[in-house]
Each structure stands twice: as structure tokens, then as C-alpha cells.
TIZAMAR-607838 format. One record per atom (N, C-alpha, C): residue in three letters; x, y, z. Coordinates in steps of 0.001 Angstrom, whole numbers, plus 500000, padded with zeros to 6 digits. Layout:
<rs>
alaXYZ
...
</rs>
This chain:
<rs>
met104669860555507004
met104508861836507712
met104713861653509214
glu104102860585509783
glu104227860317511207
glu105669859994511560
asn106360859265510640
asn107766858935510894
asn108616860204510955
asn108314861163510049
asn109069862422510038
asn108874863192511344
ile107640863203511844
ile107343863884513109
ile108079863216514258
ser108125861868514269
ser108814861136515333
ser110302861439515320
ile110887861484514133
ile112323861790514015
ile112595863214514502
phe111689864125514121
phe111841865522514546
phe111791865639516064
asn110832864937516702
asn110707864980518158
asn111930864383518841
leu112461863308518236
leu113646862678518798
leu114839863626518756
leu115014864274517608
leu116121865228517468
leu115972866383518448
arg114728866847518639
arg114494867950519570
arg114859867546520995
arg114510866293521392
arg114852865821522737
arg116364865750522920
ile117052865271521878
ile118517865151521953
ile119148866521522125
leu118668867497521351
leu119217868851521438
leu118952869472522807
leu117748869270523334
leu117420869798524649
leu118293869174525727
thr118527867862525608
thr119379867163526565
thr120799867717526537
met121307867936525299
met122652868494525157
met122739869895525753
leu121674870704525556
leu121654872052526092
leu121658872040527610
val120837871184528228
val120790871081529688
val122138870634530230
ala122747869668529547
ala124056869178529980
ala125090870292529919
ala125011871077528861
ala125964872186528716
ala125784873212529826
leu124525873515530146
leu124261874479531211
leu124746873965532554
cys124555872673532798
cys125025872076534043
cys126542872130534126
leu127188871914532994
leu128649871942532959
leu129172873324533301
val128537874367532761
val128974875735533015
val128833876089534488
ser127824875514535168
ser127589875856536564
ser128491875081537516
cys129280874138536998
cys130116873301537850
cys131484873932538034
pro131838874375539245
pro133100875065539447
pro134294874138539585
leu134073872841539640
leu135172871920539869
leu135944871567538611
ser135250871434537504
ser135902870837536348
ser136072871758535159
val135542872972535240
val135572873854534079
val136646874921534249
val137417875149533201
val138329876279533151
val137681877326532263
tyr137354878486532839
tyr136650879512532099
tyr137634880349531287
ala137231880787530110
ala138067881646529272
ala137276882874528856
asp137852884051529038
asp137202885276528597
asp137471885468527112
glu136402885649526337
glu136547885704524879
glu137389886896524434
glu137241888027525118
glu137912889235524664
glu139416889190524901
val139838888779526108
val141255888828526445
val141893887443526534
asn141103886401526355
asn141617885030526291
asn142360884620527556
leu141820884965528732
leu142382884508530000
leu141721883199530400
arg142512882281530890
arg141981881001531360
arg142087880956532876
leu140921880808533516
leu140848880842534968
leu140048879666535492
tyr140313879308536756
tyr139560878245537423
tyr138338878799538158
ala138398880037538616
ala137333880606539445
ala136041880751538658
lys134943880466539309
lys133639880691538694
lys133382882184538531
ala133760882973539548
ala133590884431539488
ala134926885083539783
ala135324886026538938
ala136623886680539103
ala136543888118538621
val137223889006539332
val137291890413538945
val138713890914539167
leu139201891674538202
leu140422892463538362
leu139985893920538384
met140357894640539435
met139895896015539624
met141072896965539820
asp140948898155539247
asp141853899251539566
asp141404899801540915
ala142218899583541937
ala141806899932543300
ala141612901425543490
asp142318902244542742
asp142227903686542926
asp140920904269542407
thr140333903660541393
thr139109904197540799
thr137899903281540958
gly138130902000541278
gly137033901042541327
gly136623900534539960
arg137385900881538928
arg137052900440537573
arg137392898965537402
val136443898195536888
val136654896768536644
val137380896594535312
leu138540895944535360
leu139369895749534181
leu139167894364533571
tyr138714893435534380
tyr138388892088533907
tyr137216891583534743
asp136293890922534092
asp135074890490534780
asp134656889118534278
arg134617888146535182
arg134065886828534897
arg132976886575535928
cys131722886711535519
cys130574886541536427
cys130724887422537671
gly131204888648537457
gly131543889527538568
gly130378889983539417
asp129150889881538910
asp127978890298539680
asp127132889116540141
glu127678887912540049
glu126945886733540532
glu127154886587542027
gln126062886524542780
gln126138886475544238
gln126465885061544695
leu127555884938545463
leu128058883643545904
leu128569883759547338
pro128614882641548081
pro129225882690549417
pro130715883007549311
met131264883714550315
met132644884205550212
met133563883736551320
ala133066882867552211
ala133900882264553250
ala134652883346554038
ser135924883065554386
ser136665883951555292
ser137184885228554656
thr136967885431553361
thr137271886753552816
thr136386887798553489
thr135322887332554132
thr134459888182554972
thr135281888988555975
lys136367888394556448
lys137100888970557578
lys137801890283557249
ile137950890609555963
ile138507891940555672
ile137519893020556093
met136231892744555963
met135228893702556432
met135180893728557956
thr135282892558558583
thr135325892503560046
thr136478893345560574
leu137631893236559916
leu138801893991560347
leu138608895492560175
ile138177895926559007
ile138107897373558761
ile137020898029559608
val135905897340559832
val134858897878560703
val135385898034562128
thr136149897064562586
thr136721897138563936
thr137742898262564041
leu138619898375563060
leu139626899432563079
leu138991900818563102
glu137868900971562414
glu137226902278562306
glu136274902593563465
asn135964901591564288
asn134925901808565303
asn135319901435566724
ala136545900985566946
ala136894900510568278
ala138298900935568676
asn138553900887569970
asn139883901130570535
asn140616899801570621
leu141741899688569949
leu142446898408569877
leu143045897983571211
glu143083898901572168
glu143590898530573495
glu142473898011574401
asp141254897944573898
asp140132897404574674
asp140412895967575094
ile139813895583576210
ile139889894191576680
ile138597893490576296
val138725892364575628
val137574891590575141
val137382890365576022
glu136178890201576556
glu135874888990577323
glu135143888007576425
val135594886768576434
val135100885737575521
val133797885159576040
ser132774885136575176
ser131486884534575534
ser131523883035575247
ser130563882332575802
ser130477880888575529
ser130172880639574062
tyr129411881567573421
tyr129095881414572002
tyr130345881562571150
ala131155882558571459
ala132401882737570708
ala133307881535570881
ala133408881033572099
ala134269879881572372
ala133794878608571676
ser132535878581571255
ser131977877365570633
ser132214877287569134
met132839878293568547
met133035878312567097
met133918877146566633
pro133586876593565470
pro134346875444564963
pro135704875865564406
pro136583874901564177
pro137864875212563536
pro137613875823562159
val138505876663561721
val139781877017562342
val139515877988563494
his140070877666564681
his139827878562565808
his141071878675566677
leu141094879764567480
leu142204879995568400
leu142128879035569572
gly140916878648569940
gly140732877768571098
gly140530878543572382
met139917879719572266
met139634880520573451
met138586879825574325
arg138604880176575599
arg137654879596576544
arg136741880685577088
ser135533880291577373
ser134544881231577910
ser135073881900579173
gly134947883232579224
gly135393883984580392
gly136807884517580276
glu137600884001579365
glu138963884509579185
glu138926885933578623
gln140004886657578837
gln140095888034578350
gln141317888209577456
tyr141107888994576385
tyr142173889238575414
tyr142159890706575007
arg143314891196574592
arg143389892533574039
arg142840892500572615
leu142015893485572276
leu141364893509570967
leu142385893473569833
lys143453894230569959
lys144471894260568913
lys145023892865568635
asp145277892080569674
asp145819890732569489
asp144853889849568717
leu143564890011569003
leu142568889185568316
leu142480889518566827
leu142810890754566454
leu142785891117565034
leu143866890374564251
tyr145013890144564890
tyr146058889345564229
tyr145638887882564132
ser145000887387565159
ser144444886031565133
ser143418885903564010
leu142590886939563863
leu141547886973562836
leu142134886888561434
met143156887691561151
met143636887843559783
met144763886883559408
leu145656886578560334
leu146785885724559998
leu146395884251559985
glu145606883832560983
glu145218882426561081
glu143751882183560722
ser142985883278560531
ser141572883191560168
ser140742882471561230
his140987882785562482
his140293882099563573
his138839882553563685
asn137947881583563668
asn136510881876563700
asn136024882352565068
asp136629881826566138
asp136200882264567474
asp136641883701567738
ser137803884069567247
ser138256885452567407
ser137309886417566702
ala136832886022565519
ala135910886873564770
ala134644887152565562
val134091886125566190
val132851886305566950
val133106887131568211
ala134214886877568893
ala134534887661570094
ala134702889138569751
ile135344889409568625
ile135508890794568164
ile134152891417567861
ala133319890687567121
ala132007891204566724
ala131135891511567935
glu131133890620568924
glu130317890848570120
glu130829892048570919
his132130892227570941
his132684893364571682
his132376894686570984
val132534894727569674
val132361895985568933
val130890896305568708
gly130102895283568358
gly128710895521567998
gly127704895239569082
gly128115894561570159
gly127178894166571206
gly126714892745571008
thr126290892450569767
thr125919891092569371
thr126429890866567950
val126471889607567549
val126867889281566177
val125907889927565189
glu124610889903565508
glu123608890481564614
glu123807891983564447
gln124092892670565532
gln124302894115565453
gln125595894442564709
phe126610893617564903
phe127853893826564174
phe127647893590562682
ala126870892561562331
ala126574892300560915
ala125843893478560289
ala124979894129561059
ala124278895316560546
ala125267896431560232
ile126284896585561082
ile127324897595560820
ile128104897220559561
met128398895936559404
met129106895465558208
met128300895765556939
asn127017895495556983
asn126164895738555810
asn126035897223555506
gln125961898035556543
gln125901899482556332
gln127192899979555681
lys128313899455556150
lys129598899847555572
lys129696899405554120
ala129232898208553835
ala129252897707552456
ala128459898620551533
glu127317899082552008
glu126490899991551217
glu127207901319550980
glu127873901828552014
glu128622903079551876
glu129748902942550852
ile130382901793550819
ile131489901541549898
ile130997901450548461
gly129753901040548281
gly129196900909546937
gly128828899502546547
cys128850898580547505
cys128463897190547219
cys126967897119546929
glu126610896344545922
glu125211896271545501
glu124573894904545749
his125388893880545923
his124836892528546073
his125569891768547174
thr125695892395548338
thr126423891790549462
thr125513891700550669
asn125592890569551359
asn124800890387552571
asn125651889666553614
tyr125986890379554682
tyr126758889791555779
tyr125814889288556866
ile126035888050557290
ile125291887483558413
ile126238887155559557
thr127443886693559228
thr128435886334560239
thr129684887191560068
pro130497887330561138
pro131747888074561025
pro132915887213560572
asn132686885887560501
asn133786884984560148
asn133644884340558777
gly132465884440558166
gly132279883901556825
gly131801882464556760
leu131528881860557920
leu130961880513557893
leu129628880544557151
asp129335879481556417
asp128087879415555662
asp126901879684556588
ala126020880584556186
ala124902880955557042
ala123749881485556213
thr122546881300556729
thr121346881878556131
thr120526882540557233
lys119748883529556822
lys118841884203557753
lys117581884524556981
gly116526883759557228
gly115324883895556411
gly115652883485554993
asp115362884371554047
asp115687884068552653
asp117031884666552240
gln117778885211553218
gln119079885801552936
gln120197884783553144
val121225884871552300
val122397884001552393
val123620884871552592
his124533884416553435
his125796885134553619
his126573885049552308
ser126665886182551606
ser127197886126550241
ser127619887499549747
thr128355887490548640
thr128780888716547985
thr129010888418546512
thr129564889366545794
thr129977889160544411
thr131464889468544311
ala132089889000543243
ala133515889288543052
ala133743890793542948
arg132817891497542285
arg132960892957542159
arg132868893626543524
asp131869893249544324
asp131703893863545639
asp132903893556546538
leu133385892320546476
leu134527891928547299
leu135760892747546915
ala135958892959545629
ala137082893787545165
ala136910895235545626
leu135682895730545627
leu135416897091546100
leu135772897247547579
val135430896241548387
val135729896304549820
val137236896334550038
met137967895457549352
met139425895457549502
met140022896780549010
ser139510897301547907
ser140005898579547392
ser139812899686548423
tyr138652899692549063
tyr138390900678550110
tyr139380900512551262
cys139596899280551675
cys140454899018552835
cys141884899510552620
ile142396899443551391
ile143801899771551149
ile144021901166550576
thr142963901832550101
thr143168903146549472
thr142363904274550086
lys141200904006550664
lys140298905088551078
lys140014905141552574
ser140073904025553251
ser139737904014554669
ser140719904868555468
pro140224905611556469
pro141144906344557351
pro142058905411558131
gln141734904127558151
gln142557903138558853
gln143306902223557883
lys143550902699556674
lys144184901859555654
lys145594901417556053
glu146352902278556718
glu147708901897557113
glu147683900802558167
ala146764900909559113
ala146631899862560138
ala146173898559559508
phe145261898643558531
phe144795897451557824
phe145965896750557144
leu146782897516556426
leu147918896935555713
leu148949896367556679
ala149188897062557779
ala150183896595558747
ala149801895232559314
ile148532895065559649
ile148083893783560218
ile148117892684559169
thr147574892944557994
thr147443891880556990
thr148770891505556347
arg149819892337556514
arg151130892020555934
arg152100891442556958
thr151695891362558217
thr152583890849559260
thr152845889356559058
pro154110888926559001
pro154404887499558771
pro154054886614559966
asn154422887070561178
asn154194886279562384
asn153821887211563533
tyr153062886676564479
tyr152643887493565612
tyr152405886592566820
ala152954886987567973
ala152779886221569205
ala152103887101570257
phe151260886478571075
phe150570887222572129
phe150085886241573188
ala149585886803574290
ala149035885998575386
ala147703886578575809
asp146929885793576535
asp145700886338577085
asp146063887340578178
val145067888073578690
val145336889128579665
val145985888582580927
ser145615887399581331
ser146181886805582549
ser147628886366582359
gly148043886185581107
gly149397885725580820
gly149579884240580976
lys148500883517581224
lys148607882073581440
lys148665881270580135
arg148127881861579060
arg148113881138577777
arg148794881989576713
ser149675881364575959
ser150410882058574910
ser150049881481573549
phe150099882344572534
phe149700881939571182
phe150674882510570157
ser150789881836569053
ser151618882301567946
ser150834882158566651
cys150842883210565826
cys150098883201564565
cys151052883383563392
thr150766882672562310
thr151558882770561080
thr150654883175559933
asn151121884103559123
asn150338884583557987
asn150303883526556893
his149102883124556483
his148949882074555462
his148632882636554077
asn148843883920553907
asn148604884534552608
asn149862884375551745
ala149937883291550989
ala151123882988550182
ala151383884032549109
phe150362884770548708
phe150523885767547652
phe151531886848548038
leu151671887115549343
leu152587888157549795
leu154019887882549351
asn154349886623549110
asn155695886256548670
asn155732885785547218
met154622885945546518
met154546885464545131
met154958886512544118
met154612887766544355
met154823888811543363
met155362890080544009
thr156224890761543302
thr156741892043543767
thr155595893050543879
gly155520893720545008
gly154480894717545201
gly153219894191545854
ala153196892894546215
ala152013892344546882
ala151742893114548169
leu150500893535548367
leu150144894407549487
leu149403893708550611
ser148399892928550244
ser147488892404551248
ser146651891295550615
gly145897890600551449
gly144998889587550908
gly144364888766552005
lys143355887990551627
lys142684887098552578
lys142136885892551844
thr142458884726552366
thr141946883471551815
thr140614883122552483
gly139933882121551921
gly138705881628552522
gly138322880274551955
phe137649879470552782
phe137113878198552293
phe135977877736553198
thr134866877343552583
thr133815876569553233
thr133294875575552211
gly132488874639552680
gly131947873646551758
gly131099874248550660
asn130336875290550988
asn129500875933549968
asn130286876902549097
ala131225877602549698
ala131942878655548973
ala133065878129548106
gly133660877005548496
gly134876876580547824
gly136019877487548241
tyr137126877411547505
tyr138261878284547813
tyr137990879682547257
cys138228880695548092
cys138021882095547708
cys139283882876548043
tyr139447883999547378
tyr140608884841547675
tyr140353886257547202
val140889887204547980
val140939888597547537
val142319889118547906
gly143003889723546937
gly144359890194547173
gly144629891491546445
ala145658892213546909
ala145998893516546331
ala147484893601546041
leu147817894367545006
leu149202894550544574
leu149397895978544088
arg150556896556544404
arg150885897898543907
arg152261897839543241
gln152294898223541980
gln153539898162541223
gln153486899187540094
asp154593899900539895
asp154709900875538805
asp153585901910538823
gly153194902326540021
gly152160903346540140
gly150754902841539898
lys150590901535539773
lys149266900930539549
lys148911900052540742
thr147673900123541187
thr147211899311542318
thr146042898445541859
phe146240897143541906
phe145231896199541442
phe144682895382542602
val143418895024542489
val142787894072543407
val142197892939542582
val142430891715543028
val141831890526542419
val140888889894543439
ala139681889563543002
ala138718888855543850
ala138269887596543126
leu138318886469543832
leu137972885170543257
leu136963884467544159
leu135895883965543587
leu134904883185544321
leu134712881846543622
ala134484880809544440
ala134299879439543906
ala135472879047543016
cys136669879185543573
cys137884878884542806
cys138380877486543153
gly137549876488542861
gly137909875093543110
gly137518874621544493
trp137517873325544659
trp137256872646545926
trp138407871664546162
pro138531871073547364
pro139607870099547572
pro139572869024546473
asn140714868687545935
asn142070869060546317
asn142666870063545329
his142097871209545242
his142558872219544293
his142846873541545010
lys143575873440546088
lys143868874583546937
lys144726875635546242
thr145502875223545237
thr146429876156544583
thr145794876916543428
tyr144562876575543045
tyr143928877275541923
tyr143874878786542152
lys143593879169543398
lys143437880607543677
lys144740881361543444
trp145870880729543724
trp147156881399543498
trp147433881523542002
ser147100880499541260
ser147287880536539804
ser146439881626539178
asp145164881695539569
asp144262882709539015
asp144693884125539412
thr145135884282540659
thr145570885603541115
thr146769886083540306
arg147743885217540115
arg148918885598539326
arg148522885932537889
thr147658885117537300
thr147231885353535919
thr146595886722535767
leu145698887074536675
leu144997888354536580
leu145914889539536888
met146767889401537899
met147695890488538219
met148659890734537061
glu149183889677536457
glu150113889842535333
glu149405890438534121
tyr148152890057533932
tyr147380890658532846
tyr147248892167533057
gly146950892572534281
gly146833893994534574
gly148148894733534387
leu149224894174534909
leu150530894825534822
leu151018894944533383
asn150751893920532584
asn151272893885531214
asn150431894664530211
asn149177894926530554
asn148278895505529553
asn147717896874529896
tyr147887897328531122
tyr147302898605531523
tyr148382899585531969
asn148251900819531489
asn149168901882531874
asn148394903160532173
tyr148970903984533045
tyr148293905201533478
tyr148349906268532391
arg147234906955532207
arg147186908090531291
arg146496909247531990
ser147189910391532037
ser146651911587532682
ser145710912309531731
phe144616912816532276
phe143679913588531465
phe144300914915531017
glu145320915376531751
glu145972916633531382
glu146708916514530045
glu147031915278529637
glu147708915069528359
glu146764915282527174
ile145479915309527446
ile144484915399526383
ile144079916859526194
ala144136917322524969
ala143833918732524686
ala142370919045524999
val142164920234525582
val140808920721525834
val140195921136524496
pro138922920841524251
pro138278921249522990
pro138474922736522697
asp138757923044521430
asp139114924414521023
asp138093925461521448
lys136809925137521341
lys135768926129521566
lys135265926180523006
ala135989925506523897
ala135510925403525281
ala135325926755525930
thr136262927689525688
thr136176928994526359
thr135815930127525397
asp135288929766524243
asp134791930809523338
asp133617931536523988
glu133415932794523587
glu132298933571524125
glu130962932950523747
ile129962933171524600
ile128591932799524260
ile127744934064524246
leu126564933970523676
leu125698935139523517
leu124607935168524576
val124373936360525106
val123317936549526104
val122190937345525463
tyr120997936790525508
tyr119813937441524950
tyr119091938200526055
asn118575939379525688
asn117743940168526592
asn118546940760527750
ala119812941108527482
ala120646941686528531
ala120572943210528515
lys120648943818529678
lys120709945272529778
lys121961945786529056
gly121810946888528378
gly122941947461527691
gly122988947125526228
ser122148946207525794
ser122099945859524372
ser120734946239523811
ala120670946363522515
ala119392946717521881
ala118361945640522137
ile117097946072522297
ile116026945113522557
ile115940944121521411
gly115919942832521800
gly115819941778520797
gly117158941328520256
ser118250941959520715
ser119577941580520231
ser120313940771521302
thr121524940323520990
thr122340939549521919
thr123654940259522175
glu124279939862523290
glu125557940445523663
glu126485939328524125
pro127753939317523709
pro128658938230524085
pro129170938384525512
ile129428937234526158
ile130123937233527448
ile131217936174527400
ser132241936382528214
ser133370935452528262
ser133016934208529085
val133685933110528744
val133500931829529434
val134859931356529933
glu134881930773531116
glu136127930233531653
glu135888928871532284
met136974928100532383
met136893926794533028
met136956926974534537
ala136098926246535250
ala136041926365536710
ala136445925039537339
lys135742924662538371
lys136116923473539129
lys135926922202538297
ser136716921203538640
ser136577919893538005
ser136214918869539064
thr135498917862538657
thr135153916762539551
thr135627915462538919
gly135823914440539756
gly136297913163539239
gly137787913001539468
ile138412912179538655
ile139811911817538850
ile140679912504537807
asp141994912414537995
asp142925913105537099
asp143431912223535967
gly143170910916536041
gly143628910023534995
gly143156908603535243
leu143408907723534289
leu142976906332534361
leu144094905421533883
ile144070904158534382
ile144916903167533749
ile144096902511532637
leu144675902466531452
leu143955902020530268
leu144767900991529499
arg144056900130528782
arg144710899258527806
arg145121900087526605
glu146068899583525833
glu146567900310524667
glu145453900603523676
asp144473899673523577
asp143407899843522588
asp142221900640523124
glu142290901114524366
glu141207901901524936
glu141473903394524734
thr140408904143524597
thr140544905586524392
thr139686906356525396
ile140080907586525627
ile139289908508526438
ile138578909452525483
thr137275909514525582
thr136473910399524725
thr136194911700525466
val136602912814524855
val136372914127525452
val135264914824524668
thr134199915207525348
thr133043915823524686
thr132733917168525335
leu132487918165524490
leu132130919498524958
leu130622919677524912
tyr130031920009526051
tyr128611920341526148
tyr128536921810526575
lys128021922672525680
lys128070924098525965
lys126896924830525323
met126286925739526081
met125200926556525542
met125758927550524522
arg125000927794523480
arg125392928820522510
arg124807930183522892
thr123592930134523429
thr122893931356523812
thr122194931133525145
val122253932122526017
val121513932075527273
val120687933345527391
thr119681933288528203
thr118812934449528413
thr119143935107529744
ala119323936402529735
ala119603937141530966
ala118421937007531933
pro118667937053533250
pro119931937424533867
pro120925936259533929
val122209936593533864
val123289935620534002
val124186936082535136
glu124439935219536089
glu125317935559537205
glu126743935125536898
lys127702935886537391
lys129094935492537249
lys129306934164537970
gly129952933221537283
gly130171931896537847
gly129071930910537544
gln128016931368536842
gln126913930478536482
gln127386929455535454
glu127033928176535654
glu127472927126534725
glu126742927263533394
val127526927236532330
val126952927334530982
val127360926135530123
gly128020925168530737
gly128422923970530007
gly129451923184530793
tyr129976922129530173
tyr131014921337530829
tyr131753920504529789
ile132934920024530188
ile133731919114529370
ile133697917751530050
ser133345916727529311
ser133199915385529855
ser134298914457529338
tyr134906913703530270
tyr135931912715529928
tyr135349911321530174
met135184910559529108
met134550909243529185
met135550908153528803
ala135476907031529513
ala136168905810529115
ala135132904701529192
gly134910904016528075
gly133807903065528028
gly132500903824528118
asp131602903370528974
asp130304904031529111
asp130210904836530407
gln131361905155531008
gln131346905868532287
gln132120907171532198
glu131546908211532806
glu132233909494532886
glu133156909481534105
trp134442909841533886
trp135429909802534952
trp135861911189535411
lys135653912190534574
lys136037913550534956
lys135121914530534240
arg134833915661534927
arg134015916708534333
arg134575918066534766
ile134759918953533787
ile135212920320534065
ile134067921274533749
ser133680922055534724
ser132576922997534533
ser133047924213533748
leu132180924720532882
leu132398925970532160
leu131422926993532714
val131934928175533077
val131078929159533752
val131218930531533102
ala130202931348533317
ala130240932738532832
ala131286933519533607
ala132162934209532876
ala133222934989533520
ala132721936334534011
glu131506936711533644
glu130919937985534054
glu129404937830534131
gly128769938740534829
gly127319938688534948
gly126631939689534026
lys125387939403533706
lys124578940303532879
lys123175940380533465
glu122708941612533709
glu121352941800534208
glu120358941716533062
ala119137941350533373
ala118108941200532349
ala117367942517532131
val116868942691530936
val115985943815530639
val114713943672531468
asp114302944777532136
asp113052944741532888
asp112212945979532521
phe111031946092533103
phe110105947171532754
phe110709948553533047
glu111349948680534197
glu111936949969534582
glu113000950394533581
trp113827949429533172
trp114897949743532214
trp114303950160530870
cys113235949463530454
cys112584949798529181
cys112006951222529214
val111337951586530326
val110769952934530452
val111874953976530368
arg112992953697531058
arg114100954644531056
arg114678954825529652
gln114767953727528898
gln115296953810527540
gln114379954646526634
val113074954432526806
val112105955187525992
val112182956678526309
leu112254956994527621
leu112331958386528029
leu113605959053527522
glu114707958332527625
glu115981958890527168
glu115937959189525673
lys115359958273524901
lys115271958480523451
lys114329959643523118
trp113233959749523890
trp112255960834523634
trp112856962190523964
leu113594962251525109
leu114231963500525496
leu115295963906524489
met116056962929524012
met117071963220522995
met116435963729521718
lys115270963183521389
lys114572963609520179
lys114042965033520322
glu113567965397521544
glu113016966729521787
glu114086967799521696
thr115296967463522178
thr116378968426522144
thr116991968522520739
</rs>
């Protein structure tokens, strides 16, 4: 009996050891190639998202809500906040703190002056850390105040697990907070930058520029910047993107593509460490090709409206009808909210559901909502059409009842 217990305990220890080893292996971003069971994609990134930029719908998700450091992909937020809040012709004076930033840097010196627009090209094409801080101090007053603006913007965009501490993405902590985001949030920020921001054209113009030369305000120092976003030349329709790397974050990337009326964003976090610099390009191509090959646009207008959507409904207790009876009123379709269509996989369907009252109690006002048509894909509603009363009906009240009784009594007397 004791021998059996010893063997059982030994087997339990072995199984626990194997389980711990397996968990450790899954958490290691260097050696594991992740595969999504549903679509069988093989990726290097620990966290990856493919998003429809026009709707924010996630089309592929690998640990998309896991909060991780994001390195210089941070700078897309630095850029869009600056474009939306500052005059690009402003003159920026470099602080000693900005000048102290580590490589990759422009090499600015304390007290030098630069045009804000020029620093944005330095920020995005070469990913210069000192330019990021100089921009943040000019726009926000301090790095901390600028980070607060970044976090507020992230919240407005819909990010749920993002925390900005620096404008350049260098590894940083503040109390128990870590400079970090998720693949989903990062994709949302890029989607906003290229489709919704009032400065989207300026964002695209800067991030797609191949080369840019400029000088400081004095004209004594000249600089040349080259765009290091290789994705721009990898695929037809490539729009924008930003690379990133730190020791904690590993290689990161967020990029956008528009082709055949579809706009995709790919966000990758922890996509290898040295010497695996090309993993991010491989993963980006894999996800973009998956989106292009498997998703097509479908308009909601192609889907028939439910037959009974505009059928009459009955109004109870309305003036003009016998007490205790009902009277029909017409129903019409009114305003719609949401989008006009979605990009879907061939095996995905849009579910159209009619929600409509059969009977309402007077009073009913013309235009009063009596139901709606819902368009669902997955577990999310993407469009809703309101159904409203085409006419109004007053309710029976005491005065009306007295008048009816009197009229009937007078008719009876005559």
C-alpha cells in the first residue's frame, strides 16, 4: 500500500513538473511559434491582432488583450497628439533633459532650436528618442503632462489596457504602472490615426515619406532622415507603420494596408528578440495576406428587411375606438445607427433580428419608437434601424369618456 502511494506521489510530481515546464515554454517569446487553432496561422509574436481599421473589428487575435511593453510603436500616439494639438511651424527649444536621451537619437544639443514639423519626421522616420521628448515638452509643457494627454486620447479612442509614461516608448515604470499596451489597443490607435483623426492625411504623409532633410533654426547643423519601415515596400497598398524595440518589449510593429476597398491594421508585440529582427515582417505579411484572402465586404443593404418590420401594430385605449378595444397604426423605418456593411469571412453570417411591439397603450406620438431591426455579426451589433409610429394616437381620458356617454344618452333620448 505504501509503495502504491509513493508511486502515485512520484507520478504526480512528474506531471506537475511537465505542466510548469509547458507553461514556461508558452510564456517564452523567443523560441515558440504560436498557431491559432481556428485559422491555423503560425506566428512568432507573443501578441498579435489583425483589425478591420474601418470598424475596429478584430479579425484575428493572439493574446490580443495581454498588456505588454510596446517600445517605439508609442510614437504613433506622440505624432497624432502633436498633429491635433500644435502648430507645426512652432519653434521648439531643446532642453537638457531632451538632449540626454539615449540612442536612437538625433543628437540635439541643449538650447538648440528646431521647427516642430521637422522633429516629427525625425520622430517617425528615424525613431529618435530625443526628438520625442523635445516634442512632448513643447506640446505638453512637461513629459508627464504630455503623457496625460496621450492617455486621455487613448481612452477616447477606446483603448482599455494602455498606459503611456514616455513619448518615445523607452521602458519605464511609474509607481505600479508600466509603460505598456495591448495588441488590440495598439491596432485601435493606428486605425484611428489613418481613418478617423482630423489629421489623418498629415499622419499618412509623414509616416510614408521615404527621406527627409532639414536643419536647425540657426542653419548651422543639417540632418537627413530615412524611413525604416520596410513594410511600405513589401506589399501593394501598404499605408503606414512604426517599428519598435527595447530589451523588455522585444521587436514590435504596427502597420496598415489598404487594398480592394479593405483597410487592415496589424499590431505585433514581443515579436522576437535579437537576432530575429525579421520576424515582425514575416508575421505582418502572414496576417495581411490572411485578411486579404479570406475577408470580403458585404453591404447590409444586400440583406432583406424582415417581412413584418413595417406591419401595423395595435394601439390600446386610443381615442376614437371603442373602450377596451384596439386600433391599428402604421409603422415605418426611421433613422439607422452603426455602419453600412462589414468585411466577413465566407463562413461568417450576419444575423438580422426584428424586435417589435405588437401592442402599445395610448398615447402614442408620431415618430415614437416601437421597435428596431438589429444586424449582428458574432456577438456584436453593428447596425440598428429604428421602427417608429407613422401617426399619433391620443389616449382615452375622463373628459373624452364623459363626452361619449353624453353623446350616447342624447342620441338615445332623440
